[in-house]
N, C-alpha and C positions, 0 to 999 in steps of 0.2 A: 539736284538743283544746286547751282553755284552760289556760294555765299557772296553777297555784296557787302563791301566795306564802305563806311562813310564816316565823316568827322563827327565827333561829339559836338553838338551845336553850342554847348556851354563853354568850350575851350576858346580862349582868346589867342589870336595870332598877332604877332608884331614883327614887322620886317624892318631891319636896320642895315642899310647898305646891302651886302650879300648874305647877311645872316637872318635866319628865321627862328623866332622864339615862340613857344607855346606856353600858355599859362593856364593851369587847371584851377578853376575857381573854388572847388571844394577842398582841395588839398593844399593849395597855395604853391604847388610845385611848378617850377619853371624848367622848360626843356629847350635846348638849342639843337636844331636839326642839322644833320650833315647833308651832303648833296643828294643822296638817295632819299633821305627822310623828307627833304624839301620837295623833291620832285613827286614823291608819293603823296605827300600832304596836299599838294596842288591838285593832283588827280582825284583825290578824295573829296573835292568840292562837290562832286556828283558821285553817287554810289557806283562802285566799280568792283569787279571780281579780281582776284589775285592774278589769274591768267591774263586777263586783259591789261592789267597794270604792268605785268612783266613784258608783254608785247610792245606797249607804248614806250616803256623805258628802254627796251632793246633797240628800238628805232631811234630814240633820242641819244643814246650812248652806244653807237655802233662799235667803238673800240673795245668795249667790255664784252666778255663772253656771255652768252645767253644763260649758261649755268650759274655764273657769278651773280648776274642780275636776279635770277630766280631765288638764289640763296639770300641775297640782300633784301629783296622784297619780303620774303618770308620772315626774316629777322625783324625788319622794321615794323611789319604788321603785328608781330607778336609783342614787340615793345610797346607799340601804340595801344594794343589791347590790354596788356598788363598794367599800363598807366592810365587806363580809363579815358583814352583820347579818342576812342571810336564810339559811334552811336550804337 
């Protein structure tokens, strides 16, 4: 069974111009997302598997190699999980 990732519903999102910030209510930590983080966070509005996220981002960013996108998605998901940003 493929794991589905979703946002932690307690995390607050704030968009300012092109920047996206996440605030964790329990820790008070604030995170600024890069382009990959922002795209992945947007996808996580609905539960999504890593493979599906990679495919969507590969289509959205055709100039990037599939391997690089897969590596970036794995890293961002690990960071999100480590910082309790996922449900």
